[in-house]
OpenMM code with the backbone's topology and positions (N, CA, C; nanometers):
from openmm import Vec3, app, unit

residues = "MET ASN ILE VAL LEU GLU PRO GLY ALA ALA ALA LEU LEU ASP GLU LEU HIS ARG ALA GLY PHE GLY ALA TYR ALA VAL GLY GLY CYS VAL ARG ASP SER LEU LEU GLY LEU ALA PRO HIS ASP TRP ASP LEU CYS THR ALA ALA ARG PRO GLY GLN VAL MET GLU LEU PHE GLY GLU ASP ARG CYS ILE PRO THR GLY LEU GLN HIS GLY THR VAL THR VAL LYS ARG ASP GLY LYS LEU TYR ALA VAL SER TYR THR HIS LEU THR LEU PRO THR LYS ARG ILE VAL".split()
positions = [
    Vec3(-0.3398, 1.6253, 0.3614),
    Vec3(-0.2614, 1.5166, 0.2960),
    Vec3(-0.2190, 1.3985, 0.3808),
    Vec3(-0.2298, 1.2779, 0.3279),
    Vec3(-0.1831, 1.1635, 0.4086),
    Vec3(-0.0566, 1.1130, 0.3702),
    Vec3(0.0279, 1.0647, 0.4563),
    Vec3(0.1567, 1.0031, 0.4326),
    Vec3(0.1534, 0.8560, 0.4013),
    Vec3(0.1605, 0.7986, 0.3023),
    Vec3(0.1638, 0.6511, 0.3189),
    Vec3(0.3018, 0.5893, 0.3511),
    Vec3(0.2716, 0.5280, 0.4631),
    Vec3(0.3863, 0.4657, 0.5250),
    Vec3(0.4421, 0.3398, 0.4563),
    Vec3(0.5701, 0.3349, 0.4508),
    Vec3(0.6332, 0.2226, 0.3968),
    Vec3(0.6064, 0.0959, 0.4809),
    Vec3(0.5812, -0.0239, 0.4091),
    Vec3(0.5251, -0.1344, 0.5153),
    Vec3(0.6177, -0.1741, 0.6345),
    Vec3(0.7487, -0.1709, 0.6154),
    Vec3(0.8421, -0.2134, 0.7251),
    Vec3(0.8334, -0.1008, 0.8321),
    Vec3(0.8180, 0.0371, 0.7848),
    Vec3(0.8057, 0.1423, 0.8868),
    Vec3(0.6877, 0.1288, 0.9523),
    Vec3(0.5783, 0.1056, 0.8936),
    Vec3(0.4408, 0.0818, 0.9528),
    Vec3(0.4393, -0.0102, 1.0591),
    Vec3(0.5046, -0.1345, 1.0348),
    Vec3(0.5173, -0.2680, 1.1009),
    Vec3(0.5940, -0.2229, 1.2444),
    Vec3(0.6951, -0.1401, 1.2267),
    Vec3(0.7783, -0.1042, 1.3466),
    Vec3(0.7051, -0.0076, 1.4262),
    Vec3(0.6450, 0.0762, 1.3702),
    Vec3(0.5508, 0.1816, 1.4392),
    Vec3(0.4376, 0.0852, 1.5267),
    Vec3(0.3734, 0.0143, 1.4482),
    Vec3(0.2742, -0.0921, 1.5168),
    Vec3(0.3242, -0.1422, 1.6381),
    Vec3(0.4577, -0.2164, 1.6181),
    Vec3(0.4978, -0.2894, 1.7132),
    Vec3(0.5255, -0.1942, 1.8522),
    Vec3(0.5758, -0.0791, 1.8265),
    Vec3(0.6119, 0.0173, 1.9350),
    Vec3(0.4815, 0.0498, 2.0030),
    Vec3(0.3820, 0.0749, 1.9204),
    Vec3(0.2596, 0.1220, 1.9818),
    Vec3(0.1917, 0.0019, 2.0617),
    Vec3(0.2010, -0.1186, 2.0041),
    Vec3(0.1201, -0.2235, 2.0775),
    Vec3(0.2077, -0.2532, 2.2222),
    Vec3(0.3486, -0.2084, 2.2163),
    Vec3(0.4278, -0.2183, 2.3328),
    Vec3(0.3918, -0.1110, 2.4308),
    Vec3(0.3076, -0.0063, 2.4105),
    Vec3(0.2689, 0.0971, 2.4890),
    Vec3(0.3523, 0.2163, 2.4745),
    Vec3(0.4539, 0.2227, 2.3624),
    Vec3(0.5258, 0.3412, 2.3414),
    Vec3(0.4741, 0.4297, 2.2286),
    Vec3(0.4637, 0.5663, 2.2382),
    Vec3(0.4258, 0.6496, 2.1303),
    Vec3(0.5564, 0.6388, 2.0297),
    Vec3(0.5293, 0.6620, 1.9010),
    Vec3(0.6298, 0.6537, 1.7989),
    Vec3(0.5645, 0.7065, 1.6665),
    Vec3(0.6422, 0.7821, 1.6038),
    Vec3(0.6137, 0.8582, 1.4805),
    Vec3(0.7216, 0.8479, 1.3738),
    Vec3(0.6854, 0.8608, 1.2383),
    Vec3(0.7937, 0.8760, 1.1400),
    Vec3(0.8248, 1.0375, 1.1403),
    Vec3(0.9521, 1.0637, 1.1253),
    Vec3(1.0159, 1.2015, 1.1222),
    Vec3(1.1108, 1.2059, 1.0226),
    Vec3(1.1469, 1.3430, 1.0197),
    Vec3(1.2735, 1.3695, 0.9352),
    Vec3(1.2445, 1.3740, 0.7855),
    Vec3(1.3414, 1.3263, 0.6958),
    Vec3(1.3377, 1.3352, 0.5486),
    Vec3(1.2263, 1.2615, 0.4899),
    Vec3(1.1828, 1.1396, 0.5556),
    Vec3(1.0808, 1.0689, 0.5001),
    Vec3(0.9531, 1.1381, 0.4834),
    Vec3(0.9307, 1.2283, 0.6047),
    Vec3(0.8137, 1.3101, 0.5989),
    Vec3(0.8035, 1.4292, 0.5070),
    Vec3(0.9425, 1.4868, 0.4964),
    Vec3(0.9615, 1.5939, 0.4006),
    Vec3(0.9213, 1.5478, 0.2617),
    Vec3(1.0089, 1.4337, 0.2261),
    Vec3(0.9976, 1.3696, 0.0947),
    Vec3(0.8508, 1.3284, 0.0673),
    Vec3(0.7750, 1.2827, 0.1472),
    Vec3(0.6367, 1.2429, 0.1368),
    Vec3(0.5448, 1.3918, 0.1136),
    Vec3(0.5690, 1.4835, 0.1864),
    Vec3(0.4946, 1.6042, 0.1566),
    Vec3(0.5367, 1.6754, 0.0250),
    Vec3(0.6416, 1.6469, -0.0246),
    Vec3(0.6890, 1.6988, -0.1440),
    Vec3(0.6508, 1.6360, -0.2740),
    Vec3(0.5906, 1.4939, -0.2257),
    Vec3(0.5210, 1.4091, -0.3523),
    Vec3(0.6574, 1.3144, -0.3960),
    Vec3(0.7584, 1.3143, -0.3131),
    Vec3(0.8606, 1.2144, -0.3467),
    Vec3(0.8629, 1.1027, -0.2701),
    Vec3(0.9358, 0.9885, -0.3397),
    Vec3(0.9448, 0.8528, -0.2537),
    Vec3(1.0505, 0.8512, -0.1549),
    Vec3(1.0302, 0.8479, -0.0277),
    Vec3(1.1566, 0.8561, 0.0621),
    Vec3(1.2371, 0.7324, 0.0447),
    Vec3(1.3616, 0.7649, 0.0583),
    Vec3(1.4812, 0.6697, 0.0473),
    Vec3(1.5067, 0.6017, 0.1782),
    Vec3(1.4714, 0.6581, 0.2965),
    Vec3(1.4727, 0.5974, 0.4182),
    Vec3(1.3766, 0.6447, 0.5165),
    Vec3(1.3569, 0.5540, 0.6222),
    Vec3(1.2586, 0.6131, 0.7229),
    Vec3(1.3246, 0.6111, 0.8596),
    Vec3(1.3051, 0.7204, 0.9215),
    Vec3(1.3369, 0.7573, 1.0480),
    Vec3(1.2212, 0.7522, 1.1425),
    Vec3(1.2395, 0.6981, 1.2665),
    Vec3(1.1337, 0.6854, 1.3572),
    Vec3(1.1750, 0.7552, 1.4969),
    Vec3(1.0881, 0.8276, 1.5598),
    Vec3(1.1114, 0.8723, 1.7050),
    Vec3(1.0252, 0.7878, 1.7887),
    Vec3(1.0363, 0.7755, 1.9146),
    Vec3(0.9672, 0.6992, 1.9958),
    Vec3(1.0046, 0.7381, 2.1538),
    Vec3(0.8960, 0.7047, 2.2366),
    Vec3(0.9034, 0.7249, 2.3775),
    Vec3(0.9956, 0.6088, 2.4425),
    Vec3(1.0230, 0.5246, 2.3583),
    Vec3(1.0992, 0.3997, 2.4166),
    Vec3(1.2466, 0.4384, 2.4102),
    Vec3(1.3228, 0.4042, 2.5278),
    Vec3(1.4526, 0.4315, 2.5274),
    Vec3(1.5219, 0.3235, 2.4600),
    Vec3(1.6686, 0.3487, 2.4127),
    Vec3(1.7312, 0.2400, 2.3313),
    Vec3(1.7249, 0.1017, 2.3920),
    Vec3(1.7386, 0.0952, 2.5156),
    Vec3(1.7459, -0.0465, 2.5622),
    Vec3(1.6056, -0.1036, 2.5579),
    Vec3(1.5074, -0.0238, 2.5655),
    Vec3(1.3690, -0.0907, 2.5533),
    Vec3(1.3532, -0.1123, 2.3938),
    Vec3(1.4023, -0.0382, 2.3099),
    Vec3(1.3894, -0.0713, 2.1827),
    Vec3(1.4595, -0.2120, 2.1398),
    Vec3(1.5886, -0.2210, 2.1973),
    Vec3(1.6699, -0.3405, 2.1829),
    Vec3(1.5953, -0.4650, 2.2232),
    Vec3(1.5352, -0.4460, 2.3482),
    Vec3(1.4479, -0.5505, 2.4157),
    Vec3(1.3311, -0.5850, 2.3388),
    Vec3(1.2760, -0.4820, 2.2739),
    Vec3(1.1407, -0.5158, 2.1991),
    Vec3(1.1755, -0.5844, 2.0612),
    Vec3(1.2702, -0.5411, 1.9956),
    Vec3(1.3015, -0.5973, 1.8721),
    Vec3(1.4041, -0.7039, 1.8721),
    Vec3(1.4738, -0.7116, 1.9773),
    Vec3(1.5829, -0.8227, 1.9880),
    Vec3(1.7100, -0.7795, 1.9318),
    Vec3(1.8202, -0.8109, 2.0047),
    Vec3(1.9469, -0.7652, 1.9777),
    Vec3(2.0025, -0.8126, 1.8332),
    Vec3(1.9407, -0.9277, 1.7923),
    Vec3(1.9815, -0.9855, 1.6505),
    Vec3(1.9433, -0.8930, 1.5540),
    Vec3(1.8381, -0.7978, 1.5795),
    Vec3(1.7742, -0.7194, 1.4685),
    Vec3(1.8141, -0.5711, 1.5021),
    Vec3(1.8993, -0.5421, 1.6109),
    Vec3(1.9326, -0.4188, 1.6271),
    Vec3(2.0686, -0.3757, 1.6380),
    Vec3(2.1163, -0.2649, 1.5837),
    Vec3(2.2582, -0.2245, 1.5725),
    Vec3(2.2657, -0.0820, 1.6556),
    Vec3(2.3384, -0.1029, 1.7806),
    Vec3(2.3524, 0.0140, 1.8503),
    Vec3(2.4253, 0.1467, 1.7914),
    Vec3(2.3687, 0.1980, 1.6961),
    Vec3(2.4504, 0.3080, 1.6050),
    Vec3(2.4823, 0.4316, 1.6786),
    Vec3(2.3858, 0.4683, 1.7645),
    Vec3(2.4059, 0.5834, 1.8491),
    Vec3(2.3471, 0.6046, 1.9728),
    Vec3(2.3700, 0.5065, 2.0559),
    Vec3(2.3303, 0.4989, 2.1881),
    Vec3(2.3301, 0.6303, 2.2604),
    Vec3(2.4566, 0.6773, 2.2529),
    Vec3(2.4802, 0.8109, 2.3250),
    Vec3(2.3998, 0.9305, 2.2841),
    Vec3(2.3123, 0.9072, 2.1588),
    Vec3(2.2337, 1.0076, 2.1083),
    Vec3(2.0902, 0.9576, 2.1233),
    Vec3(2.0846, 0.8302, 2.1684),
    Vec3(1.9313, 0.7684, 2.1878),
    Vec3(1.9082, 0.6899, 2.0650),
    Vec3(1.9885, 0.6579, 1.9609),
    Vec3(1.9442, 0.6016, 1.8347),
    Vec3(1.9848, 0.4499, 1.8364),
    Vec3(1.8970, 0.3758, 1.7814),
    Vec3(1.9128, 0.2358, 1.7475),
    Vec3(1.8550, 0.2055, 1.6199),
    Vec3(1.9431, 0.1381, 1.5276),
    Vec3(1.8994, 0.0974, 1.3923),
    Vec3(1.8352, -0.0380, 1.4069),
    Vec3(1.7148, -0.0509, 1.3519),
    Vec3(1.6537, -0.1749, 1.3678),
    Vec3(1.6358, -0.2334, 1.2138),
    Vec3(1.6697, -0.3565, 1.2084),
    Vec3(1.6693, -0.4401, 1.0756),
    Vec3(1.5362, -0.5049, 1.0673),
    Vec3(1.4928, -0.4746, 0.9413),
    Vec3(1.3544, -0.5336, 0.9217),
    Vec3(1.3518, -0.5766, 0.7890),
    Vec3(1.3202, -0.6924, 0.7303),
    Vec3(1.2935, -0.7360, 0.5896),
    Vec3(1.3998, -0.6638, 0.4865),
    Vec3(1.5238, -0.6778, 0.5610),
    Vec3(1.6377, -0.6306, 0.4579),
    Vec3(1.6649, -0.4863, 0.4658),
    Vec3(1.5868, -0.4004, 0.5376),
    Vec3(1.6019, -0.2698, 0.5410),
    Vec3(1.6510, -0.2167, 0.6816),
    Vec3(1.6941, -0.0971, 0.6709),
    Vec3(1.7417, -0.0420, 0.8202),
    Vec3(1.6635, 0.0797, 0.8536),
    Vec3(1.6105, 0.0896, 0.9711),
    Vec3(1.5378, 0.2089, 1.0225),
    Vec3(1.6017, 0.2513, 1.1524),
    Vec3(1.6286, 0.3858, 1.1452),
    Vec3(1.6913, 0.4572, 1.2670),
    Vec3(1.5666, 0.4985, 1.3535),
    Vec3(1.5826, 0.4404, 1.4971),
    Vec3(1.4784, 0.4643, 1.5794),
    Vec3(1.5276, 0.5326, 1.6864),
    Vec3(1.5007, 0.6657, 1.7075),
    Vec3(1.5542, 0.7421, 1.8123),
    Vec3(1.4597, 0.7777, 1.9211),
    Vec3(1.5055, 0.7870, 2.0496),
    Vec3(1.4513, 0.8331, 2.1716),
    Vec3(1.4133, 0.9661, 2.1790),
    Vec3(1.2960, 0.9969, 2.2029),
    Vec3(1.2664, 1.1467, 2.2393),
    Vec3(1.2018, 1.1499, 2.3716),
    Vec3(1.2379, 1.2596, 2.4569),
    Vec3(1.1824, 1.2426, 2.5925),
    Vec3(1.0427, 1.3145, 2.5814),
    Vec3(0.9887, 1.3696, 2.4587),
    Vec3(0.8559, 1.4133, 2.4569),
    Vec3(0.7489, 1.2992, 2.5042),
    Vec3(0.6306, 1.3491, 2.5383),
    Vec3(0.5380, 1.2574, 2.5794),
    Vec3(0.4481, 1.2356, 2.4353),
    Vec3(0.4538, 1.1144, 2.3770),
    Vec3(0.3789, 1.0906, 2.2612),
    Vec3(0.2634, 1.0071, 2.2856),
    Vec3(0.1493, 1.0229, 2.2057),
    Vec3(0.0281, 0.9395, 2.2103),
    Vec3(0.0855, 0.7839, 2.1772),
    Vec3(0.0129, 0.6918, 2.2340),
    Vec3(0.0485, 0.5583, 2.2110),
    Vec3(-0.0401, 0.5011, 2.0934),
    Vec3(-0.1239, 0.5663, 2.0233),
    Vec3(-0.1937, 0.4947, 1.9300),
    Vec3(-0.1468, 0.5735, 1.7862),
    Vec3(-0.1631, 0.4831, 1.6853),
    Vec3(-0.1398, 0.5450, 1.5534),
    Vec3(-0.2350, 0.6300, 1.5028),
    Vec3(-0.1975, 0.7508, 1.4345),
    Vec3(-0.2923, 0.8520, 1.3919),
    Vec3(-0.2928, 0.8536, 1.2385),
    Vec3(-0.2167, 0.7735, 1.1705),
    Vec3(-0.2164, 0.7829, 1.0207),
    Vec3(-0.2385, 0.6298, 0.9733),
] * unit.nanometer
topology = app.Topology()
chain = topology.addChain("A")
for resn in residues:
    res = topology.addResidue(resn, chain)
    for name in ("N", "CA", "C"):
        topology.addAtom(name, app.Element.getBySymbol(name[0]), res)
């Protein structure tokens, strides 16, 4: 089964990958997609640390919602995306 990425989430993943960071959709959006439901929000994980996420997307597009937990909310096209740091080594190219 393939998960169809929401365009904004796909664009953020592409930007992270182009910058050399592994990144994936995670959490409820994956669960909902697997159940055949439309996800209400998209959470992403990345090898980029919060400061790197803020530098990549610009402070005007970022909300430091959970820096102590490694999470930055990124605004794109009127939507909000939680982007969280993971210490895991992630491939840097998109597989979906």
